[in-house]
SERO-4910 file (N, C-alpha, C, O; in steps of 0.05 Angstrom, whole numbers):
BEGIN
 pado doro    nc1    nc2    nc3   cac1   cac2   cac3    cc1    cc2    cc3    oc1    oc2    oc3
  Met    A     20   -645    -42     23   -665    -26     28   -651      3     52   -645      4
  Pro    A     17   -644     23     27   -635     48     52   -645     65     52   -669     72
  Ser    A     70   -631     72     95   -639     89     96   -656    110     77   -661    125
  Ala    A    111   -662    111    108   -688    148     99   -657    165     78   -659    176
  Asp    A    107   -639    167    100   -615    190     73   -609    181     56   -608    199
  Ser    A     67   -606    162     29   -597    165     21   -631    167      2   -635    183
  Ser    A     28   -650    158     12   -667    169      7   -675    188    -14   -686    195
  Gly    A     32   -668    206     29   -669    231     14   -652    253      8   -663    274
  Gln    A     10   -631    250     -5   -614    253    -40   -619    250    -56   -617    269
  Ala    A    -43   -624    227    -67   -631    219    -76   -661    246    -95   -664    261
  Asp    A    -51   -678    239    -57   -691    265    -64   -692    282    -81   -708    289
  Gly    A    -53   -671    299    -56   -648    325    -85   -642    320   -103   -658    326
  Asn    A    -90   -621    310   -112   -608    308   -132   -632    308   -148   -633    326
  Leu    A   -133   -650    289   -165   -669    294   -165   -688    326   -184   -703    332
  Gln    A   -141   -685    342   -129   -697    357   -156   -683    386   -174   -688    403
  Glu    A   -140   -665    374   -149   -628    396   -183   -636    384   -198   -633    403
  Lys    A   -189   -640    373   -217   -637    374   -239   -655    374   -263   -649    377
  Val    A   -230   -678    369   -236   -702    386   -234   -701    411   -255   -705    424
  Phe    A   -215   -696    422   -214   -689    460   -235   -675    463   -246   -677    484
  Asp    A   -246   -655    441   -272   -637    458   -296   -659    451   -309   -670    469
  Phe    A   -299   -663    427   -317   -675    415   -332   -702    439   -355   -709    445
  Met    A   -300   -713    448   -306   -741    469   -317   -728    498   -331   -742    512
  Leu    A   -309   -704    506   -320   -693    524   -339   -685    520   -353   -693    538
  Glu    A   -353   -671    506   -384   -665    500   -406   -696    498   -430   -693    496
  Ile    A   -395   -722    499   -408   -735    498   -400   -749    525   -419   -762    535
  Met    A   -383   -749    536   -379   -764    560   -394   -750    582   -403   -763    601
  Glu    A   -399   -718    580   -415   -703    595   -438   -719    597   -446   -737    612
  Met    A   -446   -703    572   -477   -719    568   -482   -739    575   -505   -739    583
  Leu    A   -469   -761    578   -475   -791    589   -476   -786    616   -497   -794    627
  Ala    A   -457   -773    632   -456   -768    657   -483   -763    669   -490   -769    691
  Ala    A   -497   -749    647   -517   -732    659   -543   -750    653   -565   -740    659
  Val    A   -541   -767    646   -568   -792    628   -559   -819    647   -576   -827    663
  Ile    A   -532   -833    645   -531   -857    655   -525   -862    690   -504   -851    697
  Pro    A   -532   -868    700   -527   -865    738   -504   -883    745   -493   -876    766
  Asn    A   -494   -901    735   -476   -920    740   -448   -915    742   -431   -928    754
  Gly    A   -446   -886    722   -424   -876    718   -396   -883    703   -375   -871    701
  Leu    A   -410   -915    690   -394   -918    673   -399   -911    641   -411   -925    625
  Val    A   -384   -882    638   -392   -861    615   -361   -864    605   -365   -850    585
  Gly    A   -339   -869    604   -317   -865    595   -309   -876    570   -313   -900    565
  Leu    A   -295   -854    548   -291   -861    526   -261   -859    515   -245   -841    520
  Asp    A   -256   -883    498   -230   -888    498   -222   -874    469   -241   -873    454
  Ser    A   -197   -865    456   -188   -859    431   -171   -876    418   -154   -888    431
  Thr    A   -174   -879    395   -145   -889    374   -142   -877    357   -161   -875    343
  Val    A   -119   -866    350   -111   -857    321    -98   -878    302    -78   -892    306
  Val    A   -113   -877    278   -113   -908    254   -105   -889    224   -121   -873    214
  Arg    A    -93   -891    219    -82   -886    187   -108   -895    164   -122   -914    170
  Thr    A   -110   -887    148   -139   -883    125   -116   -899     99    -92   -902     96
  Arg    A   -144   -908     83   -124   -919     59   -106   -903     44    -86   -910     30
  Gly    A   -118   -878     48   -102   -860     36    -79   -848     34    -67   -837     17
  Gly    A    -75   -854     67    -51   -843     71    -50   -815    102    -34   -801    115
  Gly    A    -92   -823     97    -99   -796    130   -103   -808    141   -107   -832    138
  Val    A   -104   -791    169   -110   -803    192   -144   -801    204   -158   -781    198
  Ala    A   -154   -819    219   -175   -813    237   -163   -827    262   -141   -837    267
  Val    A   -190   -824    278   -191   -824    303   -214   -844    312   -237   -833    313
  Thr    A   -213   -865    318   -238   -877    331   -245   -873    359   -227   -866    375
  Val    A   -270   -876    367   -281   -867    394   -298   -893    400   -317   -901    387
  Glu    A   -289   -903    420   -316   -919    441   -305   -928    463   -281   -933    467
  Pro    A   -330   -932    484   -333   -939    504   -304   -951    519   -289   -969    511
  Ser    A   -303   -936    539   -273   -959    555   -286   -983    565   -269  -1001    568
  Glu    A   -313   -991    572   -324  -1015    578   -323  -1023    557   -330  -1011    537
  Glu    A   -308  -1056    559   -304  -1072    528   -333  -1082    519   -334  -1092    497
  Leu    A   -356  -1081    535   -384  -1096    524   -398  -1066    524   -422  -1070    518
  Gly    A   -392  -1042    527   -409  -1015    516   -412  -1009    537   -399  -1018    556
  Leu    A   -435   -986    538   -445   -970    561   -463   -986    577   -482   -994    563
  Arg    A   -463   -992    597   -484  -1012    615   -507   -993    621   -504   -972    633
  Leu    A   -534  -1004    609   -552   -994    617   -574  -1017    633   -581  -1039    626
  Asp    A   -581   -996    660   -592  -1013    671   -630  -1006    681   -645   -986    682
  Ile    A   -633  -1024    685   -659  -1030    697   -674  -1027    728   -695  -1040    729
  Asp    A   -670  -1018    743   -681  -1021    778   -648  -1027    780   -642  -1046    793
  Gly    A   -631  -1014    771   -597  -1017    781   -593  -1044    780   -576  -1053    795
  Ala    A   -604  -1059    765   -589  -1090    747   -583  -1084    717   -595  -1069    701
  Glu    A   -559  -1103    715   -553  -1099    686   -564  -1112    659   -561  -1135    652
  Thr    A   -578  -1092    646   -601  -1107    624   -592  -1101    603   -593  -1118    586
  Phe    A   -579  -1074    594   -572  -1078    560   -545  -1069    562   -533  -1063    583
  Arg    A   -535  -1068    540   -498  -1058    536   -507  -1043    504   -518  -1052    484
  Leu    A   -495  -1015    510   -503  -1004    486   -477   -990    473   -465   -969    478
  Ile    A   -474  -1009    458   -433  -1002    439   -442   -973    423   -461   -969    407
  Val    A   -427   -959    430   -426   -931    406   -397   -928    399   -378   -928    414
  Gln    A   -397   -927    376   -368   -937    357   -362   -905    331   -375   -907    310
  Tyr    A   -345   -883    333   -350   -870    316   -321   -876    304   -303   -890    313
  Arg    A   -322   -858    276   -295   -856    267   -296   -833    256   -316   -826    243
  Leu    A   -271   -815    259   -277   -790    259   -260   -773    246   -239   -780    257
  Val    A   -255   -757    231   -235   -746    209   -246   -711    208   -267   -699    212
  Leu    A   -220   -702    199   -220   -669    198   -231   -658    173   -211   -657    159
  Ser    A   -249   -649    161   -260   -641    139   -244   -624    135   -237   -609    154
  Pro    A   -231   -621    102   -218   -614     95   -219   -584     86   -201   -568     80
  Val    A   -252   -582     90   -265   -552     77   -267   -533    104   -255   -512    107
  Ser    A   -286   -547    126   -295   -538    147   -277   -528    171   -274   -506    183
  His    A   -263   -557    172   -233   -558    185   -250   -565    220   -238   -557    240
  Leu    A   -271   -576    221   -280   -582    240   -285   -615    239   -295   -627    221
  Val    A   -278   -623    258   -285   -657    260   -318   -665    242   -341   -655    240
  Ser    A   -307   -687    233   -338   -692    215   -333   -735    221   -313   -749    224
  Val    A   -357   -739    221   -357   -763    229   -357   -784    201   -377   -783    185
  Asp    A   -340   -797    198   -331   -815    171   -359   -838    170   -371   -847    150
  Arg    A   -363   -845    204   -369   -869    206   -391   -877    235   -382   -866    256
  Ser    A   -409   -889    238   -416   -885    265   -434   -912    260   -444   -921    240
  Thr    A   -434   -924    295   -455   -949    295   -460   -940    332   -443   -931    348
  Phe    A   -484   -947    337   -493   -948    353   -516   -971    355   -537   -967    343
  Lys    A   -513   -994    371   -515  -1018    384   -524  -1021    406   -513  -1009    425
  Val    A   -551  -1042    413   -565  -1049    437   -557  -1078    429   -554  -1090    407
  Asn    A   -554  -1085    458   -549  -1121    458   -565  -1118    488   -563  -1099    502
  Leu    A   -578  -1138    493   -592  -1151    514   -570  -1153    521   -551  -1150    506
  His    A   -567  -1160    558   -550  -1170    568   -543  -1195    564   -561  -1210    560
  Gly    A   -515  -1208    564   -515  -1232    554   -514  -1240    522   -501  -1256    508
  Ser    A   -530  -1226    519   -526  -1233    485   -511  -1216    459   -511  -1192    454
  Ala    A   -501  -1236    446   -485  -1229    425   -490  -1205    402   -478  -1186    391
  Arg    A   -512  -1217    404   -533  -1208    382   -548  -1180    382   -568  -1180    396
  Pro    A   -543  -1161    373   -558  -1136    378   -585  -1131    369   -590  -1136    345
  Leu    A   -601  -1123    382   -633  -1124    378   -634  -1109    357   -645  -1115    336
  Phe    A   -619  -1081    361   -624  -1073    331   -598  -1054    329   -585  -1050    350
  Thr    A   -590  -1045    306   -566  -1025    296   -569   -997    284   -582   -996    263
  Val    A   -561   -980    293   -567   -952    271   -535   -942    269   -520   -938    288
  Asp    A   -531   -939    249   -510   -935    229   -509   -915    206   -528   -915    191
  Tyr    A   -486   -895    199   -474   -880    186   -452   -889    172   -432   -897    183
  Leu    A   -454   -888    147   -426   -889    131   -422   -867    110   -432   -870     88
  Arg    A   -413   -855    114   -402   -826     90   -399   -838     70   -413   -827     53
  Tyr    A   -383   -864     55   -375   -877     32   -393   -899     37   -386   -913     55
  Ser    A   -414   -906     26   -427   -928     39   -436   -945      8   -447   -967      9
  Gly    A   -430   -935    -13   -433   -950    -42   -467   -951    -44   -482   -948    -25
  Ser    A   -476   -956    -74   -498   -942    -79   -520   -963    -70   -544   -959    -75
  Asp    A   -511   -985    -58   -539  -1003    -46   -536  -1005    -18   -542  -1027     -9
  Val    A   -529   -989     -3   -538   -985     27   -535   -953     31   -521   -934     25
  Pro    A   -559   -959     46   -569   -932     49   -542   -910     70   -532   -922     88
  Ser    A   -535   -888     68   -509   -869     85   -527   -879    110   -513   -894    124
  Ala    A   -542   -878    116   -551   -871    146   -580   -896    147   -599   -894    131
  His    A   -579   -915    167   -601   -936    162   -590   -947    195   -569   -945    208
  Tyr    A   -619   -963    197   -629   -974    213   -631  -1005    210   -641  -1012    189
  Asn    A   -622  -1029    229   -632  -1049    218   -642  -1068    248   -629  -1069    269
  Val    A   -661  -1078    244   -676  -1093    268   -665  -1120    261   -660  -1129    238
  His    A   -661  -1133    287   -648  -1158    288   -667  -1184    298   -657  -1202    312
  Ala    A   -691  -1185    291   -716  -1201    299   -720  -1216    274   -710  -1215    252
  Glu    A   -737  -1229    286   -752  -1253    259   -775  -1250    254   -790  -1252    273
  Arg    A   -782  -1246    236   -815  -1250    226   -811  -1272    196   -792  -1267    181
  Gln    A   -830  -1296    190   -829  -1313    172   -834  -1296    148   -821  -1298    127
  Asp    A   -858  -1275    153   -860  -1261    126   -832  -1244    108   -830  -1238     84
  Met    A   -820  -1241    124   -795  -1217    119   -774  -1241    114   -753  -1231    107
  Thr    A   -772  -1266    115   -759  -1282    107   -766  -1289     70   -753  -1283     50
  Asp    A   -792  -1304     73   -807  -1307     49   -801  -1284     32   -791  -1286      9
  Ala    A   -808  -1265     45   -798  -1245     19   -770  -1242      7   -766  -1237    -17
  Leu    A   -749  -1247     28   -719  -1240     25   -707  -1266      8   -687  -1265     -7
  Ile    A   -723  -1289     13   -711  -1311      1   -719  -1310    -24   -709  -1327    -38
  Ala    A   -741  -1286    -40   -747  -1288    -68   -754  -1262    -81   -775  -1251    -90
  Pro    A   -728  -1256    -79   -727  -1218    -89   -715  -1224   -125   -705  -1242   -138
  Gly    A   -722  -1201   -129   -712  -1189   -163   -684  -1192   -163   -667  -1190   -144
  Gly    A   -682  -1196   -185   -652  -1205   -183   -640  -1175   -190   -634  -1172   -213
  Arg    A   -635  -1154   -173   -625  -1130   -177   -623  -1129   -150   -632  -1142   -131
  Arg    A   -600  -1102   -154   -584  -1091   -133   -581  -1114   -106   -576  -1137   -111
  Arg    A   -584  -1104    -76   -590  -1124    -60   -600  -1151    -69   -586  -1171    -66
  Gly    A   -627  -1151    -82   -639  -1175    -84   -618  -1200   -106   -625  -1223   -109
  Lys    A   -600  -1191   -115   -582  -1204   -124   -558  -1218   -105   -543  -1237   -109
  Ile    A   -561  -1206    -88   -543  -1205    -60   -555  -1234    -54   -543  -1255    -58
  Tyr    A   -584  -1231    -44   -598  -1250    -26   -606  -1277    -44   -607  -1300    -36
  Gln    A   -610  -1268    -70   -604  -1298    -85   -582  -1316    -82   -583  -1340    -79
  Lys    A   -559  -1297    -83   -537  -1321    -87   -532  -1332    -60   -516  -1348    -53
  Arg    A   -551  -1319    -45   -539  -1326    -11   -557  -1358     -1   -551  -1378     13
  Val    A   -587  -1347    -18   -600  -1368    -17   -592  -1398    -27   -594  -1420    -16
  Ala    A   -577  -1388    -59   -565  -1409    -69   -544  -1426    -50   -545  -1450    -53
  Lys    A   -528  -1416    -32   -512  -1428    -22   -526  -1438      7   -511  -1451     21
  Gly    A   -551  -1432     17   -560  -1447     29   -560  -1425     58   -561  -1433     81
  Asp    A   -559  -1406     52   -549  -1382     67   -574  -1369     76   -574  -1348     64
  Met    A   -594  -1370     88   -625  -1352     84   -622  -1328     97   -618  -1330    121
  Pro    A   -624  -1300     85   -630  -1282     93   -648  -1270    113   -672  -1274    108
  Arg    A   -640  -1254    138   -654  -1245    153   -664  -1223    149   -658  -1208    131
  Phe    A   -690  -1218    172   -701  -1188    179   -678  -1167    179   -679  -1144    171
  Gly    A   -658  -1178    190   -630  -1158    199   -622  -1152    179   -613  -1129    183
  Asp    A   -618  -1158    156   -608  -1150    141   -610  -1133    124   -594  -1127    106
  Val    A   -640  -1122    129   -659  -1102    114   -645  -1077    130   -645  -1074    155
  His    A   -635  -1059    110   -633  -1031    120   -647  -1013    103   -646  -1007     79
  Phe    A   -667  -1002    131   -681   -979    135   -664   -950    137   -650   -940    155
  Pro    A   -670   -941    115   -662   -909    110   -666   -892    130   -686   -902    139
  Thr    A   -660   -869    146   -664   -850    153   -650   -827    153   -633   -820    169
  Asp    A   -661   -811    126   -659   -782    116   -637   -782    113   -629   -760    123
  Gly    A   -611   -797    103   -585   -787    100   -566   -784    112   -562   -794    135
  His    A   -546   -765     94   -526   -750    111   -528   -732    137   -517   -736    159
  Arg    A   -545   -710    129   -557   -691    154   -567   -694    172   -560   -683    193
  Phe    A   -587   -711    170   -616   -708    191   -619   -739    203   -640   -750    210
  Arg    A   -589   -751    204   -598   -779    214   -601   -777    246   -596   -758    260
  Pro    A   -610   -800    253   -611   -802    293   -582   -793    297   -564   -794    281
  Cys    A   -583   -786    316   -556   -778    342   -559   -791    363   -581   -802    363
  Leu    A   -544   -797    387   -534   -820    407   -559   -811    423   -572   -827    435
  Glu    A   -565   -784    422   -590   -773    447   -605   -794    442   -609   -813    456
  Asp    A   -620   -786    404   -644   -798    402   -638   -829    412   -658   -837    425
  Val    A   -618   -845    411   -630   -879    408   -629   -875    439   -646   -888    451
  Leu    A   -614   -860    455   -611   -864    490   -638   -858    499   -647   -871    518
  Glu    A   -655   -835    484   -678   -828    491   -706   -849    480   -729   -846    489
  Met    A   -697   -870    459   -721   -889    450   -718   -911    475   -735   -927    481
  Met    A   -694   -909    488   -684   -933    506   -702   -927    530   -718   -943    540
  Ile    A   -699   -901    539   -717   -893    564   -742   -895    564   -753   -902    585
  Ile    A   -758   -888    539   -778   -885    534   -794   -913    536   -813   -917    550
  Glu    A   -783   -930    520   -795   -954    510   -788   -978    531   -804   -995    537
  Phe    A   -755   -976    541   -751   -996    559   -751   -991    594   -752  -1008    612
  Gly    A   -751   -967    593   -755   -956    621   -722   -953    639   -724   -952    663
  Ile    A   -701   -952    631   -675   -951    639   -674   -928    652   -684   -905    648
  Asp    A   -653   -943    677   -655   -918    695   -637   -893    689   -615   -896    679
  Thr    A   -647   -870    696   -629   -845    692   -625   -831    720   -627   -838    744
  Val    A   -615   -801    702   -601   -798    723   -632   -766    726   -644   -760    705
  Asn    A   -636   -756    744   -649   -726    745   -652   -705    722   -670   -693    710
  Ser    A   -620   -704    719   -624   -688    694   -618   -693    664   -606   -677    649
  Ala    A   -627   -715    656   -623   -742    637   -643   -727    611   -639   -730    587
  Ser    A   -666   -711    623   -687   -698    600   -666   -675    597   -651   -681    578
  Ala    A   -659   -651    609   -646   -638    599   -620   -636    582   -614   -619    566
  Ala    A   -607   -661    590   -588   -661    577   -583   -673    545   -568   -667    526
  Leu    A   -602   -689    548   -609   -699    526   -622   -674    500   -614   -676    476
  His    A   -635   -659    505   -646   -644    488   -619   -628    480   -608   -630    458
  Glu    A   -609   -608    507   -579   -592    495   -565   -619    480   -568   -616    456
  Gly    A   -557   -631    483   -542   -655    457   -554   -661    435   -541   -669    417
  Arg    A   -586   -657    432   -594   -662    407   -600   -638    396   -607   -637    372
  Arg    A   -597   -610    415   -601   -594    399   -582   -578    390   -587   -560    374
  Arg    A   -557   -583    399   -525   -582    395   -518   -591    361   -509   -582    340
  Trp    A   -528   -612    373   -521   -640    341   -535   -628    322   -524   -626    300
  Arg    A   -570   -614    326   -588   -612    296   -576   -573    283   -579   -564    261
  Val    A   -563   -559    309   -553   -541    300   -534   -544    276   -537   -535    253
  Arg    A   -511   -561    287   -488   -568    270   -499   -584    245   -489   -577    224
  Gln    A   -515   -603    246   -532   -608    222   -542   -584    202   -540   -584    177
  Leu    A   -551   -567    216   -564   -551    199   -552   -531    183   -560   -521    162
  Ala    A   -521   -525    202   -502   -514    179   -497   -530    161   -505   -528    138
  Ala    A   -482   -547    169   -472   -569    143   -500   -570    117   -495   -566     93
  Ala    A   -517   -574    122   -540   -573    100   -542   -555     90   -553   -558     68
  Val    A   -536   -528     95   -542   -505     84   -518   -503     77   -515   -481     65
  Ser    A   -499   -514     79   -471   -515     65   -477   -529     28   -468   -522      6
  Asp    A   -493   -549     36   -505   -567     13   -515   -550     -9   -510   -553    -33
  Asp    A   -536   -524      6   -550   -525    -21   -552   -487     -7   -572   -478      4
  Pro    A   -531   -474    -12   -538   -441      3   -559   -421     -9   -567   -400      1
  Met    A   -565   -434    -33   -579   -419    -50   -615   -424    -39   -630   -405    -44
  Thr    A   -628   -446    -27   -649   -452     -9   -645   -431      8   -660   -412      9
  Ala    A   -625   -434     21   -619   -431     45   -620   -396     55   -625   -385     76
  Val    A   -611   -387     26   -614   -353     14   -647   -345     10   -660   -327     19
  Ala    A   -652   -359     -1   -684   -351     -6   -700   -354     22   -717   -336     28
  Glu    A   -695   -379     42   -718   -383     57   -707   -358     76   -726   -343     81
  Leu    A   -680   -349     90   -679   -325     99   -691   -297     87   -695   -277    101
  Asp    A   -695   -298     57   -697   -272     49   -733   -274     56   -747   -254     60
  Arg    A   -739   -296     57   -779   -301     61   -776   -285     85   -784   -262     84
  Leu    A   -762   -297    111   -758   -286    135   -756   -256    135   -762   -245    156
  Gly    A   -749   -239    116   -737   -210    123   -712   -204    119   -704   -181    117
  Phe    A   -696   -230    117   -665   -220    113   -658   -213     89   -673   -218     70
  Asp    A   -627   -200     85   -621   -193     62   -594   -206     67   -582   -204     88
  Val    A   -582   -223     43   -562   -243     52   -548   -246     17   -555   -262     -1
  Ile    A   -522   -217     18   -510   -214     -5   -487   -240     -1   -479   -246     22
  Pro    A   -481   -251    -21   -456   -267    -24   -429   -249    -29   -432   -227    -39
  Arg    A   -404   -257    -24   -383   -246    -29   -375   -250    -58   -378   -273    -67
  Glu    A   -364   -232    -74   -348   -238    -89   -338   -266   -104   -322   -274    -87
  Gly    A   -338   -280   -120   -323   -306   -124   -346   -330   -103   -342   -354   -105
  Thr    A   -363   -321    -87   -376   -354    -70   -386   -359    -92   -397   -348   -111
  Glu    A   -376   -390    -79   -388   -410    -90   -412   -423    -81   -412   -436    -60
  Val    A   -435   -419    -97   -463   -423    -87   -475   -454    -95   -494   -464    -83
  Ser    A   -459   -469   -116   -479   -496   -126   -481   -511   -108   -472   -506    -86
  Pro    A   -494   -534   -114   -507   -542    -89   -500   -562    -92   -499   -570   -116
  Arg    A   -492   -581    -70   -483   -612    -69   -507   -632    -80   -523   -641    -64
  Leu    A   -508   -639   -111   -531   -657   -113   -531   -682    -96   -549   -694    -84
  Asp    A   -502   -689    -99   -484   -721    -82   -498   -719    -51   -503   -739    -39
  Arg    A   -503   -699    -43   -515   -701    -10   -544   -691    -18   -557   -711    -10
  Leu    A   -558   -678    -26   -576   -673    -35   -602   -696    -43   -626   -696    -38
  Thr    A   -582   -716    -61   -604   -731    -76   -586   -763    -53   -594   -786    -57
  Ala    A   -573   -760    -41   -562   -784    -31   -578   -808    -10   -591   -795      6
  Leu    A   -580   -830     -6   -609   -845      2   -587   -845     28   -593   -855     49
***
């Protein structure tokens, strides 16, 4: 068990790295959203195991304001829960939520979520569409009695009808899930929200940075596949003596 001093040092390291993470996000947002309401706040919380996490969310109570022709139209709620990886000593996302609400509505249009520890019946990375379609409702009120189907059956028995928004659509697991830049660019393309002229370059750079980090993490999940591909490209990769090269099947097979 770490001493109080080492624990405090770890807490300080996490908060310092979270500050850098927040600065990156705010700089990207400032280069995309013209209204300037792009501040983020952080809060230190204790985890169940006695560790430390930091939550990050917009300073604006209702989330980031997204305008169309200068008028408030959407709110983008962004929430991160960050921890310090004991292996890489880098900031890691324990969970995140990107949620888009129409102005004046408390019910989201859609959510994009990540849960590092999601359980067996919810994809680690997924999205939910909060819409209504009778065909989907009909399917959800008569599911098979397994996995989440059992949950829906119990809800129906209590008179609580499942909705389209209850369905979790997987989005490529722990490593290659959507990032905040993806959600913002979708809002630009599909809804024509107001942007700064620098938006495209900022989104591309943020997405590149995200994918490079995720690619590095994916390599650590299966080093030998990375070695084989580098060999095919003409590189010689020689592991140091004692290097652990076993694949992380929990990551490679996770929904």
